[in-house]
C-alpha positions in Angstrom: 63.2 -100.5 12.0 62.2 -99.8 15.6 59.3 -97.9 17.3 60.5 -97.5 20.9 58.1 -96.2 23.6 58.4 -93.2 25.8 55.1 -92.0 27.2 54.2 -88.4 26.5 50.9 -86.6 26.3 51.9 -83.6 24.2 49.5 -83.4 21.2 45.7 -82.9 21.4 43.3 -84.6 19.0 42.8 -81.5 16.8 46.5 -81.0 16.3 47.0 -84.8 15.7 44.4 -84.8 12.9 46.0 -81.8 11.3 49.4 -83.4 11.3 48.1 -86.7 10.0 46.3 -84.9 7.2 49.6 -83.7 5.6 49.8 -85.4 2.2 52.7 -87.3 0.7 53.2 -84.6 -1.9 54.9 -82.5 0.8 57.8 -85.0 0.9 59.0 -83.3 -2.3 59.2 -79.7 -1.0 62.3 -77.9 -2.0 63.7 -77.2 1.5 64.0 -81.0 2.2 66.5 -81.5 -0.6 68.3 -78.2 0.3 68.7 -79.4 3.9 70.4 -82.6 2.6 72.7 -80.4 0.4 73.6 -78.1 3.3 74.6 -81.1 5.5 77.6 -81.9 3.2 77.2 -85.6 3.8 80.0 -88.2 3.6 77.7 -91.2 4.1 78.7 -92.3 7.6 76.7 -89.8 9.6 74.2 -90.4 12.4 71.3 -87.9 12.2 68.7 -86.8 14.7 65.4 -85.6 13.3 63.8 -83.5 16.0 60.0 -83.8 16.2 59.8 -85.8 13.0 56.0 -85.7 12.3 55.5 -88.0 9.3 59.2 -88.4 8.8 59.7 -86.2 5.7 63.2 -85.1 6.8 64.2 -88.5 8.1 63.3 -90.1 4.7 65.1 -87.4 2.8 68.4 -88.1 4.7 68.1 -91.8 5.0 69.6 -92.8 1.6 72.6 -90.6 2.3 73.6 -91.4 5.9 74.4 -94.3 8.2 71.4 -94.0 10.4 68.6 -91.5 11.3 67.0 -91.4 14.7 63.7 -89.6 14.5 61.3 -88.9 17.3 58.0 -87.3 18.0 55.7 -87.1 21.0 52.8 -88.5 19.0 52.5 -92.3 18.6 49.9 -92.1 15.9 52.1 -90.0 13.7 55.2 -92.2 14.3 53.2 -95.4 13.4 52.2 -93.7 10.1 55.7 -92.4 9.6 57.2 -95.9 10.2 54.7 -97.5 7.7 55.6 -94.8 5.0 59.3 -95.4 5.6 58.9 -99.1 5.2 57.1 -98.7 1.9 60.0 -96.5 0.8 62.4 -99.2 1.9 64.2 -96.8 4.3 65.6 -99.4 6.7 68.0 -97.2 8.6 65.4 -95.0 10.4 64.6 -95.6 14.0 61.4 -94.1 15.4 61.0 -93.2 19.1 58.1 -91.7 21.0 59.6 -89.0 23.2 59.1 -85.6 24.9 61.0 -82.9 23.0 62.2 -81.6 26.4 63.6 -84.9 27.5 64.8 -87.0 24.5 66.2 -90.4 25.3 69.6 -90.1 23.7 73.0 -89.9 25.2 75.2 -86.8 25.2 77.3 -86.3 22.0 75.4 -88.9 20.0 74.8 -87.3 16.6 76.7 -85.8 13.8 73.7 -83.9 12.5 70.5 -82.6 14.1 67.6 -81.3 12.1 64.7 -79.2 13.3 62.2 -78.5 10.5 59.0 -76.6 11.3 59.4 -77.6 15.0 60.3 -74.3 16.7 57.2 -72.5 15.7 55.0 -75.0 17.6 56.5 -74.3 21.1 57.0 -71.6 23.7 60.1 -73.6 24.8 62.2 -73.2 21.7 65.3 -72.5 23.8 64.8 -75.7 25.8 64.3 -77.6 22.6 67.7 -76.3 21.4 69.3 -77.2 24.8 68.2 -80.8 24.2 69.6 -80.7 20.7 72.9 -79.3 22.0 73.2 -82.0 24.6 73.0 -84.8 22.1 74.9 -83.2 19.2 78.6 -83.9 18.9 81.0 -81.0 19.4 81.9 -81.5 15.7 78.3 -81.7 14.6 76.0 -79.6 12.5 72.6 -78.2 13.3 70.1 -77.5 10.4 67.0 -75.5 11.1 64.1 -74.9 8.7 61.1 -72.8 9.8 58.6 -70.1 8.9 60.2 -66.7 9.2 58.6 -63.7 10.9 58.9 -60.3 9.3 60.7 -57.4 11.0 57.6 -55.2 10.9 55.3 -55.5 13.9 52.4 -54.8 11.6 53.3 -57.8 9.3 54.1 -60.0 12.3 50.6 -59.4 13.7 49.0 -60.2 10.4 51.0 -63.4 9.9 50.4 -64.7 13.5 46.6 -64.0 13.2 46.5 -65.9 9.9 48.6 -68.8 11.1 46.8 -69.3 14.4 43.4 -69.2 12.9 44.4 -71.9 10.4 46.5 -74.1 12.7 45.9 -74.1 16.5 49.2 -75.8 17.1 51.1 -72.7 15.8 52.6 -70.7 18.7 54.8 -68.1 16.9 57.3 -67.6 14.1 60.6 -66.0 14.9 62.5 -63.3 13.0 66.0 -63.7 11.8 67.4 -61.7 14.7 65.4 -63.8 17.2 66.8 -67.0 15.7 70.3 -65.6 15.7 70.0 -64.6 19.3 68.6 -68.0 20.3 71.4 -70.0 18.5 74.3 -67.7 19.3 73.2 -67.5 23.0 73.7 -71.3 23.1 77.2 -71.1 21.6 76.4 -71.8 17.9 78.3 -70.3 15.1 75.9 -69.6 12.2 77.5 -70.6 9.0 74.8 -70.1 6.4 71.4 -68.5 6.2 68.9 -68.8 3.3 65.6 -67.0 3.1 63.0 -67.6 0.3 59.2 -67.2 -0.3 57.1 -70.4 -0.1 54.0 -70.1 -2.3 50.8 -71.7 -1.2 47.6 -72.5 -3.1 45.1 -71.0 -0.7 42.4 -73.8 -0.8 45.0 -76.6 -0.4 46.8 -74.7 2.4 43.7 -74.0 4.4 42.1 -77.5 4.0 45.4 -79.2 4.7 45.2 -78.1 8.4 41.5 -79.1 8.7 40.2 -75.6 9.3 36.5 -75.4 9.7 34.5 -73.8 6.8 33.9 -70.7 8.9 37.6 -70.4 9.6 38.5 -70.9 5.9 36.1 -68.1 5.0 37.6 -65.8 7.7 41.1 -66.6 6.5 40.1 -65.6 2.9 38.5 -62.4 4.2 41.7 -61.6 6.2 43.9 -62.1 3.1 41.5 -60.2 0.8 41.3 -57.3 3.3 45.0 -57.1 4.0 46.8 -53.8 3.8 48.7 -53.0 0.6 51.9 -53.6 2.5 50.8 -57.1 3.7 49.6 -58.0 0.2 53.0 -57.1 -1.3 55.0 -58.9 1.4 53.0 -62.1 1.4 52.4 -61.9 -2.4 48.7 -62.3 -2.0 47.0 -63.1 -5.3 43.2 -63.0 -6.0 40.9 -63.5 -8.9 37.3 -62.5 -9.1 37.2 -61.7 -5.4 38.6 -65.1 -4.4 42.1 -65.7 -2.9 44.2 -67.8 -5.2 47.6 -68.0 -3.5 49.9 -66.3 -1.1 53.4 -66.8 0.3 55.0 -67.2 3.6 58.8 -66.8 4.1 61.0 -69.7 5.0 64.4 -69.6 6.6 67.1 -72.3 6.5 70.0 -72.1 8.9 73.2 -74.1 9.1 75.1 -73.8 12.4 77.9 -75.4 14.3 78.6 -75.7 18.0 81.1 -73.1 18.9 83.7 -75.8 19.8 83.6 -77.0 16.2 84.9 -73.6 15.1 88.0 -74.1 17.4 89.0 -77.4 15.8 
């Protein structure tokens, strides 16, 4: 198992602590298994996990493929991801420190590329996808999993306020139409889209990102004072004046380079 170097100062200390705080229980989230299912694996594939974080996607794919190359701009995260992978006996994962806008892989290198919860953390989502397109084989598959923005501007404003207060690394979630435009504008054929609610225990969700106590109180107030429409959409549940849970919406997309549809 390798940990190659590629200098990049991309993550600040607050964001780093938030990402390192994510517990191992999140390696069992339903979308990870579903991404593996959507890939229709044969066992001989090479996979790129784009901005791997603690390597949840890489470890989900590793038992089913030939090799996973996973990269992240943060060395601390990759060292932790490598240690977790070694404990799990995942010997076919390579970890590389890299800038998402300049990844050190050759053109047409991978059968599958995954981008899970990566696009919402950047203003350069189009450039991210350009890099993925460069290294994905013409016959390859792209799998995207991310937080979905609602169609309503009112609900979008509410979601973005909540997400940014809780996680300073959050830039913006995209709607289905925005994701479709982003992918189709780069020549992808969207084969499958799945949308589902992801339920969060409020205290666990807020504390997982390391939000300050004042921010947690403000988050709870925002959810408690949400409009009836927002409470329905985000399935906000409270008990005795305390927020118990709420839901964000996830989207999974399977897409092919346009050239794959011509073969």
